[in-house]
C-alpha positions as CSV (number, residue, x, y, z in Angstrom):
1,M,123.2,113.5,109.6
2,M,123.4,109.9,108.6
3,N,123.7,109.3,104.8
4,T,120.7,107.6,103.3
5,L,120.8,104.8,100.7
6,V,117.5,104.6,98.7
7,Y,116.2,101.6,96.8
8,V,113.0,99.6,96.1
9,C,114.3,96.1,95.6
10,P,113.6,93.5,98.4
11,F,116.9,91.8,97.6
12,V,118.9,94.7,99.0
13,P,119.5,93.8,102.7
14,A,118.7,96.7,105.0
15,E,121.0,95.2,107.6
16,W,124.0,95.3,105.3
17,V,123.4,99.0,104.7
18,A,122.8,99.8,108.4
19,A,125.9,97.9,109.5
20,H,127.9,100.1,107.2
21,G,126.7,103.2,109.2
22,M,124.2,104.3,106.5
23,R,120.4,104.6,106.7
24,P,118.6,102.1,104.5
25,C,115.4,103.4,102.9
26,R,113.3,101.1,100.7
27,L,111.1,103.7,99.1
28,L,107.3,103.5,99.0
29,L,106.4,105.2,95.8
30,D,103.3,107.4,95.1
31,A,102.5,107.8,91.4
32,A,100.0,110.6,92.1
33,K,102.6,112.8,93.9
34,E,106.0,111.8,92.7
35,R,105.8,111.8,88.9
36,S,107.8,115.0,88.8
37,L,109.8,114.5,85.6
38,S,108.0,115.3,82.3
39,G,107.5,112.3,80.0
40,V,108.4,108.7,80.5
41,P,111.8,107.9,78.8
42,S,111.9,105.1,76.2
43,G,112.5,101.7,77.7
44,V,111.3,102.7,81.2
45,C,107.9,101.6,82.6
46,P,105.8,104.0,84.7
47,Y,106.8,102.3,88.0
48,A,110.6,102.6,87.2
49,H,110.0,106.2,86.1
50,T,108.3,107.0,89.4
51,F,111.1,105.5,91.3
52,M,113.6,107.6,89.4
53,S,111.6,110.7,90.0
54,R,111.3,110.0,93.8
55,A,114.9,108.8,94.3
56,L,116.5,111.9,92.7
57,F,114.7,114.2,95.1
58,E,114.8,112.1,98.3
59,A,116.0,114.3,101.2
60,D,119.4,113.3,102.6
61,A,119.9,110.7,99.9
62,A,123.6,109.9,99.5
63,A,123.2,107.3,96.7
64,I,120.7,105.2,94.8
65,V,120.8,101.4,94.6
66,V,119.2,99.8,91.6
67,T,119.1,96.0,90.9
68,T,119.0,94.0,87.8
69,L,115.6,92.4,88.4
70,C,114.1,93.9,85.3
71,D,115.3,95.7,82.1
72,Q,113.4,98.9,83.0
73,M,115.3,99.3,86.2
74,R,118.6,98.7,84.4
75,R,117.6,101.5,82.1
76,V,116.8,103.8,85.1
77,A,120.3,103.2,86.4
78,E,121.8,104.4,83.1
79,L,119.5,107.5,83.1
80,I,120.3,108.5,86.7
81,A,124.1,108.1,86.0
82,R,123.8,110.4,83.0
83,S,121.5,113.0,84.4
84,S,122.4,113.3,88.0
85,E,125.5,113.8,90.2
86,L,123.9,111.5,92.8
87,P,125.9,108.2,92.8
88,V,124.0,105.2,91.6
89,F,125.0,101.6,92.2
90,L,123.7,98.8,89.9
91,M,123.6,95.6,91.9
92,N,123.5,92.3,90.0
93,V,121.0,89.9,91.5
94,P,121.2,86.6,89.6
95,S,117.9,85.3,88.4
96,T,119.1,81.7,88.9
97,W,119.6,81.0,92.6
98,Q,119.8,77.3,93.4
99,T,123.6,76.9,92.9
100,S,126.5,77.8,95.1
101,T,128.0,79.9,92.2
102,A,124.9,82.1,92.1
103,Q,125.0,82.5,95.9
104,Q,128.7,83.4,95.8
105,L,128.0,86.0,93.1
106,Y,125.3,87.6,95.3
107,I,127.7,87.7,98.2
108,A,130.3,89.3,96.0
109,E,127.8,91.9,95.0
110,L,127.1,92.7,98.6
111,K,130.8,93.1,99.3
112,R,131.1,95.4,96.2
113,L,128.1,97.4,97.6
114,G,129.9,97.6,100.9
115,R,133.0,99.1,99.3
116,F,130.8,101.6,97.5
117,M,129.3,102.6,100.9
118,V,132.7,103.0,102.4
119,R,133.7,105.4,99.6
120,L,130.6,107.4,100.5
121,G,131.7,107.8,104.1
122,G,130.4,104.5,105.6
123,K,132.5,102.1,107.6
124,S,133.2,98.4,107.1
125,P,131.6,96.5,109.9
126,S,133.2,93.7,111.9
127,R,131.5,90.3,112.0
128,E,130.2,91.0,115.5
129,Q,128.8,94.4,114.4
130,L,127.0,92.9,111.4
131,A,125.5,90.1,113.6
132,E,124.2,92.6,116.1
133,V,122.5,94.7,113.5
134,M,121.0,91.5,112.0
135,R,119.6,90.4,115.4
136,E,117.9,93.8,115.8
137,Y,116.2,93.7,112.4
138,D,115.2,90.1,113.0
139,T,113.6,90.9,116.3
140,T,111.6,93.7,114.7
141,R,110.4,91.5,111.9
142,S,109.3,88.9,114.4
143,R,107.2,91.6,116.1
144,I,105.7,92.5,112.8
145,R,104.8,88.9,111.9
146,A,103.2,88.5,115.4
147,A,101.0,91.6,114.6
148,R,99.2,89.8,111.7
149,G,95.6,89.3,112.8
150,V,95.9,92.0,115.5
151,L,96.0,94.8,112.9
152,S,93.6,95.2,110.0
153,A,94.9,93.8,106.7
154,R,95.6,97.3,105.4
155,H,97.3,98.5,108.6
156,Y,99.4,95.4,108.6
157,S,100.6,95.8,105.1
158,E,101.3,99.5,105.6
159,A,103.3,98.6,108.7
160,I,105.5,96.4,106.7
161,A,106.0,99.1,104.1
162,T,106.9,101.6,106.8
163,F,109.4,99.2,108.3
164,H,111.1,98.8,104.9
165,R,111.3,102.6,104.7
166,K,112.2,103.6,108.2
167,G,113.4,100.5,110.0
168,S,110.6,100.7,112.5
169,A,106.8,100.3,112.4
170,D,103.8,101.4,114.5
171,L,102.2,98.1,115.5
172,A,99.7,99.5,117.9
173,P,96.1,98.9,116.7
174,P,94.5,102.3,115.8
175,G,91.3,101.1,117.6
176,A,89.6,97.9,118.6
177,V,91.2,94.7,117.4
178,P,89.4,94.0,114.1
179,T,87.3,90.9,113.6
180,P,88.2,89.3,110.2
181,R,85.1,89.2,108.1
182,G,84.4,88.2,104.5
183,V,85.9,85.7,102.1
184,P,89.6,85.1,102.9
185,L,91.7,86.1,100.0
186,A,95.4,86.3,99.0
187,L,96.7,89.4,97.2
188,V,99.5,88.4,94.9
189,G,101.8,90.4,92.6
190,G,104.3,93.3,92.3
191,P,104.8,96.3,94.6
192,L,102.0,98.5,95.8
193,M,102.4,102.3,95.7
194,A,101.3,104.5,98.6
195,N,98.1,105.5,96.9
196,H,97.2,101.8,96.1
197,F,96.7,100.5,99.7
198,Q,93.0,101.5,99.2
199,V,92.7,98.1,97.4
200,F,92.3,96.5,100.9
201,D,89.3,98.8,101.5
202,V,87.8,98.0,98.1
203,I,88.1,94.3,98.8
204,E,86.5,94.6,102.3
205,K,83.7,96.7,100.9
206,A,83.0,94.0,98.4
207,G,82.8,91.3,101.0
208,G,86.4,90.0,101.1
209,H,89.3,90.0,103.5
210,V,93.0,89.8,102.6
211,V,94.6,87.2,104.9
212,L,97.8,86.9,102.8
213,D,99.6,89.9,101.3
214,A,101.9,88.3,98.8
215,T,102.7,91.5,96.9
216,E,106.3,92.8,96.7
217,T,105.6,95.3,99.4
218,G,104.0,92.8,101.7
219,E,105.0,89.8,103.8
220,R,106.2,87.7,100.9
221,T,109.4,89.7,100.7
222,L,110.2,89.6,104.4
223,P,113.4,87.5,104.6
224,T,113.2,84.3,106.6
225,P,114.2,84.5,110.3
226,F,117.9,84.1,110.9
227,D,119.5,80.9,112.3
228,R,121.0,82.4,115.5
229,R,123.7,79.7,115.7
230,Q,124.8,80.3,112.1
231,L,124.5,84.0,112.6
232,A,127.4,84.0,115.1
233,D,129.6,81.9,112.8
234,D,129.1,83.6,109.4
235,P,126.6,86.5,109.5
236,L,127.2,87.5,105.8
237,M,126.4,84.0,104.6
238,E,123.3,83.9,106.8
239,L,122.3,87.2,105.4
240,A,122.6,85.8,101.8
241,I,120.6,82.7,102.8
242,A,117.8,84.8,104.3
243,Y,117.5,87.2,101.3
244,F,118.8,85.6,98.2
245,G,118.1,82.1,99.2
246,S,114.7,82.5,100.7
247,I,112.6,85.4,99.2
248,P,110.2,83.9,96.5
249,D,109.6,86.0,93.4
250,A,108.3,85.7,89.9
251,F,111.6,86.9,88.4
252,R,113.6,83.9,89.7
253,R,114.6,81.0,87.6
254,P,113.2,78.6,88.4
255,N,110.5,80.4,90.3
256,S,108.9,77.3,91.7
257,E,109.7,78.5,95.2
258,L,107.1,81.2,94.7
259,Y,104.4,78.6,94.1
260,R,105.6,76.4,97.1
261,W,105.5,79.5,99.3
262,L,102.0,80.4,98.1
263,K,100.7,76.8,98.4
264,R,101.9,76.6,102.0
265,N,100.4,79.9,103.1
266,V,97.2,79.5,101.1
267,T,96.5,76.2,102.8
268,E,97.4,77.4,106.3
269,R,95.2,80.5,106.0
270,D,92.3,78.8,104.3
271,V,92.4,81.1,101.3
272,R,89.4,80.8,99.1
273,G,90.5,83.1,96.2
274,L,93.6,84.7,94.7
275,I,93.7,88.2,93.3
276,L,96.7,88.5,91.0
277,R,97.3,92.3,90.9
278,R,99.7,93.2,88.1
279,Y,100.7,96.4,86.3
280,V,99.7,96.3,82.6
281,W,103.3,97.0,81.6
282,C,104.9,94.3,83.8
283,D,105.8,91.3,81.5
284,T,107.2,89.3,84.5
285,W,103.9,89.0,86.3
286,H,101.9,88.9,83.0
287,A,103.8,85.7,82.1
288,E,102.6,84.1,85.4
289,V,98.9,84.6,84.9
290,Q,98.1,81.3,83.0
291,R,100.5,79.2,85.1
292,M,99.1,80.5,88.3
293,R,95.5,80.0,87.1
294,E,96.4,76.3,86.3
295,W,98.3,75.9,89.6
296,A,95.8,77.4,92.0
297,N,93.2,75.1,93.5
298,V,91.0,78.2,94.2
299,P,89.5,80.8,91.8
300,L,91.9,83.5,90.5
301,L,91.1,87.1,89.5
302,D,93.6,88.5,87.0
303,L,93.5,92.2,87.9
304,D,95.6,94.3,85.4
305,I,95.9,97.9,86.5
306,G,97.6,101.1,85.5
307,D,98.7,104.0,87.7
308,D,95.4,104.1,89.5
309,D,93.8,100.7,90.4
310,H,90.8,102.1,92.1
311,D,88.6,103.2,89.2
312,S,85.1,101.8,88.8
313,R,86.3,99.0,86.4
314,T,88.6,97.6,89.1
315,A,86.0,97.9,91.9
316,S,83.5,96.2,89.6
317,Q,85.9,93.3,88.9
318,I,86.6,92.7,92.5
319,Q,82.9,92.9,93.4
320,S,82.0,90.3,90.7
321,F,84.8,88.0,91.8
322,L,83.7,88.1,95.5
323,A,80.0,87.6,94.4
324,M,81.1,84.4,92.7
325,L,83.0,83.1,95.9
326,K,80.1,83.8,98.3
């Protein structure tokens, strides 16, 4: 059975893992089911703790990959290394990204991850093998992007999360093609958990419609399509450009690309309101609230949530926000 590498960070390229003969699995967490360890350790937020709980008990997991995007995840890597025999790899993803030095550091980390996978029983791919795997993933992502508007907002976002977890996605509409209704909105912020996709239903019930899923589990963290000509010449460099050089995120310094990406998509999709959905413990997204409010040329709802974002307070906030936009 193929060894599985588990992670949650969008800057870990699934193609790189698959080309090494291992199964990439970007986990979709569920706080309601996976909080199996008692107590949250010091220095670890509930999301990181849930990741640790799930990763340690993932079936067929050969190793866990953690990145340096936040201090809580660094702490999780330390705890896993001390408490489990399951190998853990801490991958350094530079926060600065607009220099060739930062890009070369990211590529060096990919090569180090590659050597780690070889020690676990994987194989080092040839340039041609890596390029072929990249073309396969790129084709699937193109099919996913084409499904936007064919699937409901919730089904579309769940399909993206399924693709991250399994490498494939069910893109067949469960019924009739939905007719978008309600105020067009963008949902922005960190990752959704499996039990949080109900937020799309809450928004639609209140009279809104998510036309842009800019959460970490949504389309914002899909890497850009590969340049097929460059892919043949230097696939590893093209992989680094598509992931490290193109995925916008709040943790990046500068993170101006996040705002450029949002502005382009908000304009193209005629978004009339932004919902910034952030966990109360996440300082990274908390720090963006005021800047995003000043930047946005549409109303913004700052939606701070805990483990469960579907209580009556959250629904009431969404309803009041939509009532203002109608």
